[in-house]
KEMI-209776 format. One record per residue (C-alpha): x, y, z; residue in one letter. Coordinates in steps of 0.05 Angstrom, whole numbers. Last residue first. Layout:
N
+--------+--------+--------+------+
!      x !      y !      z ! type !
+--------+--------+--------+------+
!      X !      Y !      Z !    A !
...
+--------+--------+--------+------+
***
This chain:
391
+--------+--------+--------+------+
!      x !      y !      z ! type !
+--------+--------+--------+------+
!   3358 !   2920 !   3180 !    G !
!   3380 !   2937 !   3250 !    E !
!   3454 !   2925 !   3263 !    Q !
!   3470 !   2998 !   3275 !    D !
!   3421 !   2997 !   3333 !    S !
!   3472 !   2955 !   3372 !    S !
!   3471 !   2883 !   3396 !    Y !
!   3526 !   2860 !   3443 !    G !
!   3494 !   2795 !   3464 !    T !
!   3477 !   2815 !   3536 !    A !
!   3452 !   2884 !   3515 !    L !
!   3405 !   2854 !   3462 !    R !
!   3375 !   2805 !   3511 !    G !
!   3365 !   2859 !   3563 !    R !
!   3332 !   2905 !   3512 !    A !
!   3283 !   2850 !   3490 !    L !
!   3263 !   2837 !   3563 !    A !
!   3252 !   2912 !   3574 !    D !
!   3210 !   2914 !   3510 !    M !
!   3165 !   2858 !   3535 !    D !
!   3158 !   2889 !   3605 !    I !
!   3139 !   2956 !   3573 !    A !
!   3085 !   2920 !   3535 !    S !
!   3088 !   2900 !   3462 !    A !
!   3027 !   2908 !   3417 !    I !
!   3028 !   2864 !   3356 !    E !
!   2991 !   2802 !   3381 !    Q !
!   2991 !   2751 !   3326 !    T !
!   2937 !   2705 !   3299 !    P !
!   2960 !   2633 !   3291 !    V !
!   2973 !   2615 !   3218 !    A !
!   3041 !   2643 !   3202 !    D !
!   3047 !   2589 !   3150 !    D !
!   3109 !   2548 !   3135 !    E !
!   3120 !   2501 !   3193 !    L !
!   3046 !   2493 !   3209 !    P !
!   3033 !   2468 !   3138 !    D !
!   2960 !   2483 !   3122 !    V !
!   2896 !   2443 !   3134 !    P !
!   2832 !   2474 !   3106 !    R !
!   2774 !   2487 !   3154 !    G !
!   2775 !   2563 !   3145 !    D !
!   2849 !   2560 !   3161 !    I !
!   2868 !   2495 !   3195 !    L !
!   2932 !   2482 !   3235 !    V !
!   2949 !   2411 !   3258 !    E !
!   2993 !   2382 !   3312 !    Y !
!   2996 !   2306 !   3319 !    H !
!   3031 !   2293 !   3385 !    L !
!   3067 !   2227 !   3394 !    N !
!   3065 !   2160 !   3430 !    P !
!   3073 !   2100 !   3383 !    G !
!   3048 !   2069 !   3318 !    S !
!   2987 !   2114 !   3315 !    V !
!   2914 !   2107 !   3294 !    L !
!   2877 !   2135 !   3354 !    G !
!   2907 !   2143 !   3424 !    T !
!   2982 !   2141 !   3433 !    A !
!   2993 !   2195 !   3485 !    G !
!   3023 !   2264 !   3496 !    V !
!   2992 !   2306 !   3551 !    A !
!   2939 !   2360 !   3554 !    G !
!   2920 !   2434 !   3552 !    I !
!   2980 !   2467 !   3585 !    R !
!   2976 !   2542 !   3574 !    D !
!   3034 !   2568 !   3531 !    G !
!   2993 !   2616 !   3489 !    A !
!   2929 !   2632 !   3528 !    R !
!   2868 !   2589 !   3537 !    V !
!   2793 !   2602 !   3541 !    R !
!   2748 !   2545 !   3560 !    T !
!   2684 !   2541 !   3518 !    G !
!   2690 !   2468 !   3501 !    P !
!   2728 !   2433 !   3557 !    A !
!   2798 !   2435 !   3588 !    M !
!   2788 !   2445 !   3662 !    G !
!   2844 !   2398 !   3684 !    E !
!   2892 !   2380 !   3628 !    A !
!   2866 !   2330 !   3578 !    F !
!   2894 !   2260 !   3576 !    A !
!   2933 !   2210 !   3534 !    S !
!   2931 !   2255 !   3472 !    L !
!   2932 !   2227 !   3401 !    H !
!   2912 !   2296 !   3374 !    A !
!   2924 !   2371 !   3382 !    Y !
!   2885 !   2414 !   3332 !    R !
!   2894 !   2488 !   3317 !    T !
!   2839 !   2530 !   3288 !    T !
!   2843 !   2595 !   3247 !    V !
!   2781 !   2626 !   3215 !    G !
!   2798 !   2696 !   3240 !    G !
!   2792 !   2673 !   3312 !    G !
!   2839 !   2628 !   3350 !    H !
!   2793 !   2568 !   3356 !    D !
!   2826 !   2511 !   3394 !    V !
!   2812 !   2438 !   3378 !    D !
!   2830 !   2384 !   3429 !    I !
!   2835 !   2310 !   3411 !    T !
!   2835 !   2242 !   3444 !    L !
!   2841 !   2192 !   3388 !    G !
!   2858 !   2221 !   3319 !    Y !
!   2836 !   2162 !   3277 !    G !
!   2763 !   2170 !   3297 !    R !
!   2756 !   2233 !   3338 !    I !
!   2751 !   2231 !   3414 !    T !
!   2737 !   2291 !   3458 !    G !
!   2752 !   2364 !   3470 !    A !
!   2724 !   2411 !   3418 !    Y !
!   2715 !   2487 !   3412 !    V !
!   2770 !   2508 !   3460 !    I !
!   2777 !   2584 !   3458 !    R !
!   2838 !   2623 !   3436 !    G !
!   2907 !   2649 !   3452 !    A !
!   2964 !   2615 !   3416 !    G !
!   3006 !   2552 !   3413 !    T !
!   2966 !   2516 !   3466 !    A !
!   3014 !   2472 !   3504 !    N !
!   3025 !   2396 !   3509 !    I !
!   3060 !   2365 !   3569 !    P !
!   3097 !   2299 !   3560 !    T !
!   3053 !   2244 !   3590 !    G !
!   3071 !   2190 !   3540 !    T !
!   3142 !   2200 !   3516 !    P !
!   3154 !   2245 !   3456 !    A !
!   3152 !   2241 !   3380 !    A !
!   3126 !   2306 !   3349 !    Y !
!   3081 !   2299 !   3288 !    D !
!   3063 !   2351 !   3236 !    I !
!   2995 !   2364 !   3204 !    G !
!   2949 !   2342 !   3148 !    T !
!   2987 !   2278 !   3128 !    H !
!   2959 !   2259 !   3059 !    M !
!   2963 !   2185 !   3046 !    R !
!   3010 !   2139 !   3009 !    R !
!   2998 !   2066 !   3029 !    G !
!   3000 !   2035 !   3098 !    G !
!   2945 !   2037 !   3149 !    L !
!   2990 !   2041 !   3210 !    V !
!   3052 !   2082 !   3193 !    P !
!   3018 !   2118 !   3134 !    H !
!   3068 !   2127 !   3077 !    N !
!   3072 !   2201 !   3065 !    R !
!   3039 !   2259 !   3028 !    N !
!   3045 !   2327 !   3061 !    G !
!   3062 !   2359 !   3129 !    F !
!   3121 !   2332 !   3167 !    V !
!   3133 !   2271 !   3210 !    S !
!   3179 !   2256 !   3269 !    S !
!   3197 !   2325 !   3295 !    L !
!   3234 !   2306 !   3359 !    R !
!   3210 !   2338 !   3423 !    A !
!   3245 !   2394 !   3460 !    G !
!   3183 !   2433 !   3479 !    M !
!   3113 !   2416 !   3456 !    I !
!   3059 !   2457 !   3422 !    P !
!   3109 !   2514 !   3413 !    P !
!   3087 !   2578 !   3446 !    A !
!   3062 !   2644 !   3419 !    S !
!   3065 !   2719 !   3419 !    R !
!   3080 !   2741 !   3348 !    Q !
!   3099 !   2804 !   3309 !    V !
!   3130 !   2848 !   3362 !    L !
!   3169 !   2903 !   3327 !    E !
!   3244 !   2910 !   3338 !    G !
!   3265 !   2890 !   3268 !    D !
!   3220 !   2828 !   3272 !    E !
!   3204 !   2809 !   3344 !    F !
!   3179 !   2741 !   3367 !    L !
!   3154 !   2734 !   3439 !    L !
!   3152 !   2666 !   3474 !    V !
!   3093 !   2652 !   3520 !    P !
!   3107 !   2649 !   3594 !    S !
!   3118 !   2588 !   3640 !    A !
!   3193 !   2581 !   3628 !    A !
!   3207 !   2655 !   3641 !    D !
!   3216 !   2720 !   3602 !    T !
!   3223 !   2684 !   3536 !    A !
!   3247 !   2730 !   3480 !    V !
!   3257 !   2711 !   3407 !    L !
!   3290 !   2759 !   3359 !    E !
!   3287 !   2762 !   3283 !    Y !
!   3332 !   2816 !   3253 !    D !
!   3323 !   2832 !   3179 !    H !
!   3371 !   2845 !   3122 !    G !
!   3359 !   2776 !   3091 !    G !
!   3378 !   2741 !   3156 !    I !
!   3400 !   2764 !   3224 !    T !
!   3379 !   2712 !   3276 !    L !
!   3372 !   2731 !   3349 !    R !
!   3358 !   2687 !   3409 !    S !
!   3336 !   2700 !   3480 !    Y !
!   3312 !   2663 !   3543 !    S !
!   3320 !   2589 !   3526 !    L !
!   3317 !   2544 !   3587 !    R !
!   3362 !   2483 !   3599 !    P !
!   3324 !   2420 !   3619 !    E !
!   3333 !   2386 !   3685 !    G !
!   3398 !   2384 !   3724 !    A !
!   3464 !   2395 !   3688 !    I !
!   3528 !   2362 !   3715 !    S !
!   3581 !   2400 !   3753 !    G !
!   3585 !   2353 !   3813 !    D !
!   3549 !   2404 !   3856 !    P !
!   3490 !   2405 !   3807 !    L !
!   3482 !   2460 !   3755 !    I !
!   3416 !   2489 !   3732 !    D !
!   3424 !   2516 !   3661 !    E !
!   3402 !   2582 !   3630 !    Q !
!   3400 !   2605 !   3557 !    W !
!   3422 !   2661 !   3513 !    I !
!   3432 !   2655 !   3437 !    L !
!   3461 !   2696 !   3380 !    A !
!   3461 !   2680 !   3305 !    F !
!   3493 !   2719 !   3249 !    A !
!   3479 !   2691 !   3179 !    E !
!   3540 !   2674 !   3137 !    G !
!   3508 !   2614 !   3102 !    G !
!   3448 !   2613 !   3055 !    R !
!   3394 !   2597 !   3106 !    L !
!   3325 !   2610 !   3078 !    D !
!   3305 !   2540 !   3055 !    R !
!   3308 !   2490 !   3112 !    R !
!   3308 !   2543 !   3167 !    F !
!   3243 !   2572 !   3141 !    D !
!   3238 !   2639 !   3176 !    V !
!   3178 !   2685 !   3190 !    Q !
!   3118 !   2640 !   3206 !    G !
!   3163 !   2582 !   3229 !    A !
!   3199 !   2623 !   3282 !    M !
!   3172 !   2586 !   3343 !    L !
!   3173 !   2517 !   3309 !    A !
!   3244 !   2522 !   3282 !    T !
!   3269 !   2552 !   3347 !    L !
!   3240 !   2495 !   3388 !    D !
!   3266 !   2440 !   3342 !    V !
!   3336 !   2470 !   3340 !    A !
!   3334 !   2481 !   3415 !    F !
!   3338 !   2405 !   3422 !    R !
!   3412 !   2410 !   3405 !    P !
!   3426 !   2441 !   3474 !    P !
!   3480 !   2494 !   3465 !    A !
!   3554 !   2475 !   3466 !    G !
!   3574 !   2527 !   3414 !    I !
!   3588 !   2476 !   3358 !    S !
!   3527 !   2434 !   3375 !    V !
!   3481 !   2494 !   3366 !    L !
!   3512 !   2510 !   3299 !    A !
!   3505 !   2439 !   3275 !    D !
!   3431 !   2439 !   3292 !    Y !
!   3421 !   2507 !   3258 !    L !
!   3448 !   2475 !   3194 !    S !
!   3511 !   2499 !   3159 !    G !
!   3554 !   2561 !   3157 !    N !
!   3517 !   2600 !   3211 !    L !
!   3560 !   2653 !   3244 !    V !
!   3562 !   2646 !   3319 !    V !
!   3544 !   2683 !   3383 !    T !
!   3540 !   2651 !   3451 !    E !
!   3508 !   2664 !   3518 !    Q !
!   3503 !   2619 !   3579 !    R !
!   3473 !   2635 !   3646 !    G !
!   3488 !   2588 !   3703 !    R !
!   3437 !   2574 !   3757 !    T !
!   3464 !   2540 !   3820 !    T !
!   3436 !   2476 !   3847 !    T !
!   3428 !   2447 !   3917 !    E !
!   3406 !   2375 !   3912 !    P !
!   3334 !   2358 !   3929 !    E !
!   3327 !   2310 !   3987 !    L !
!   3262 !   2271 !   3993 !    R !
!   3248 !   2241 !   4061 !    V !
!   3202 !   2182 !   4074 !    A !
!   3185 !   2157 !   4144 !    E !
!   3154 !   2091 !   4164 !    V !
!   3136 !   2098 !   4237 !    E !
!   3183 !   2061 !   4284 !    G !
!   3250 !   2043 !   4252 !    T !
!   3231 !   2033 !   4179 !    F !
!   3269 !   2093 !   4150 !    S !
!   3258 !   2114 !   4079 !    L !
!   3305 !   2156 !   4035 !    S !
!   3293 !   2192 !   3969 !    V !
!   3353 !   2224 !   3935 !    E !
!   3348 !   2273 !   3876 !    V !
!   3414 !   2283 !   3839 !    G !
!   3382 !   2301 !   3773 !    N !
!   3351 !   2232 !   3764 !    G !
!   3339 !   2182 !   3820 !    V !
!   3378 !   2152 !   3877 !    L !
!   3327 !   2113 !   3917 !    L !
!   3341 !   2091 !   3988 !    Q !
!   3309 !   2041 !   4035 !    L !
!   3320 !   2028 !   4108 !    S !
!   3310 !   1974 !   4161 !    E !
!   3267 !   1930 !   4118 !    L !
!   3240 !   1864 !   4143 !    R !
!   3248 !   1799 !   4102 !    S !
!   3322 !   1793 !   4122 !    N !
!   3304 !   1774 !   4193 !    D !
!   3365 !   1759 !   4238 !    D !
!   3410 !   1800 !   4192 !    R !
!   3366 !   1860 !   4198 !    R !
!   3350 !   1889 !   4129 !    T !
!   3382 !   1944 !   4087 !    T !
!   3361 !   1977 !   4022 !    W !
!   3390 !   2008 !   3959 !    R !
!   3357 !   2025 !   3892 !    L !
!   3396 !   2062 !   3838 !    V !
!   3367 !   2097 !   3777 !    N !
!   3401 !   2077 !   3712 !    G !
!   3337 !   2055 !   3677 !    P !
!   3280 !   2100 !   3701 !    R !
!   3235 !   2103 !   3761 !    L !
!   3179 !   2154 !   3748 !    D !
!   3125 !   2103 !   3763 !    R !
!   3150 !   2105 !   3835 !    I !
!   3121 !   2175 !   3842 !    D !
!   3161 !   2209 !   3897 !    Y !
!   3144 !   2246 !   3960 !    V !
!   3068 !   2245 !   3958 !    G !
!   3065 !   2170 !   3956 !    D !
!   3134 !   2145 !   3978 !    L !
!   3107 !   2123 !   4046 !    A !
!   3053 !   2082 !   4012 !    L !
!   3102 !   2046 !   3966 !    A !
!   3149 !   2030 !   4024 !    A !
!   3091 !   2007 !   4068 !    E !
!   3069 !   1960 !   4012 !    A !
!   3138 !   1929 !   4006 !    R !
!   3141 !   1923 !   4082 !    D !
!   3075 !   1886 !   4084 !    S !
!   3092 !   1840 !   4025 !    P !
!   3156 !   1818 !   4061 !    S !
!   3224 !   1832 !   4028 !    I !
!   3258 !   1770 !   3999 !    G !
!   3303 !   1808 !   3950 !    G !
!   3260 !   1783 !   3893 !    Q !
!   3201 !   1817 !   3927 !    A !
!   3241 !   1881 !   3933 !    L !
!   3256 !   1882 !   3859 !    L !
!   3184 !   1865 !   3842 !    R !
!   3156 !   1921 !   3885 !    D !
!   3203 !   1974 !   3858 !    L !
!   3189 !   1957 !   3785 !    S !
!   3239 !   1938 !   3731 !    D !
!   3219 !   1943 !   3657 !    G !
!   3286 !   1972 !   3633 !    Q !
!   3339 !   1964 !   3686 !    A !
!   3345 !   1997 !   3755 !    I !
!   3415 !   1992 !   3785 !    T !
!   3415 !   1946 !   3846 !    I !
!   3441 !   1952 !   3917 !    E !
!   3434 !   1906 !   3977 !    A !
!   3452 !   1913 !   4050 !    S !
!   3450 !   1864 !   4108 !    Q !
!   3444 !   1890 !   4178 !    V !
!   3477 !   1874 !   4244 !    E !
!   3452 !   1908 !   4307 !    V !
!   3492 !   1905 !   4372 !    A !
!   3545 !   1958 !   4375 !    A !
!   3522 !   2006 !   4322 !    G !
!   3512 !   1988 !   4248 !    T !
!   3557 !   1932 !   4223 !    E !
!   3557 !   1910 !   4150 !    I !
!   3541 !   1846 !   4112 !    Q !
!   3537 !   1843 !   4036 !    E !
!   3483 !   1831 !   3986 !    S !
!   3476 !   1811 !   3913 !    A !
!   3407 !   1817 !   3881 !    L !
!   3373 !   1769 !   3834 !    P !
!   3356 !   1800 !   3766 !    E !
!   3291 !   1838 !   3757 !    A !
!   3225 !   1823 !   3723 !    H !
!   3159 !   1860 !   3721 !    L !
!   3088 !   1845 !   3741 !    P !
!   3090 !   1869 !   3813 !    A !
!   3019 !   1881 !   3839 !    A !
!   3017 !   1915 !   3907 !    L !
!   3003 !   1879 !   3973 !    L !
!   2978 !   1919 !   4032 !    F !
!   2997 !   1914 !   4105 !    A !
!   2998 !   1981 !   4140 !    L !
!   3046 !   2014 !   4189 !    L !
!   3026 !   2087 !   4200 !    P !
!   3050 !   2140 !   4152 !    V !
!   3103 !   2195 !   4155 !    T !
!   3119 !   2244 !   4099 !    L !
!   3180 !   2289 !   4095 !    K !
!   3203 !   2338 !   4041 !    T !
!   3275 !   2361 !   4043 !    A !
!   3309 !   2422 !   4013 !    M !
+--------+--------+--------+------+
***
């Protein structure tokens, strides 16, 4: 699939504050009469497109045209170390671009032509979706079990957060528990995985009870069943992030000294999406001293969840706005008293902070629809579950 954008020639100089190493170039022939020079560089930490092209001798107008043509096709702020930048110039004028190519993550290729109107084309690689399913007996940590079956280790954080109200993976595992998992991966032509794998079903049998998670699609809330009964419809506040600080007394990373930490922290890059963990109504969206940009969601029954240190609110997020589990409400940031970008997630019951990993704080929805039960049945069938296994 290709996306194309054309723009007229414009002269506009962009700021380029970052550093790159000098480029090497070689001479190649294109056609019978035109000679071009080519250059290639692998993006390093701190590099910017404009600065790299400037160091390659490219004119300010061509650099600006490249940035403008990319707008709407690729956000140059998404360049990452390891991405590859290539370009060609005419041998008789090496300040003018003939072509430019970006090889970015997950096999995406962005190409620009400077012959006539500047034209940008984004090529998305063809992918195939591969379903994976595994069963294993837990004889150690959940993380170790995921590694042993070739599942994404980040699922350990997601599963811990989603099942926190019913299962404490730090205390309840005794060894010998049956665990099943189904997930999907997008595979590139070279066999590598594109994007993030998606969890669709998991089952943990522990203490005579079956706990099953069902995710019908990436944008929907996750359903938690206990012995076939829906007990929770929720979403983790952030997917795949590292749990960097737990509830309780700790040494404050900025102020120092032992202080009570009233929530849990997830370390993640600035801009990572943040989701509402349950249905409710926003009662606050603004700045709180120490917390920075903060959203509070009232779930009813005296339960409130707080999302702090945000870099921005999602569109439409304001007091009075109703949200559902899994709705995007903001993005990770580093506002307030923090040592780096993270999400501070807090659960309050009647105004009192509780441990989000131990309390089933967010109100549950206990009525399962026919679609919910069909998704549960499909997960059970795929993992060989039978009614004889029910606790």
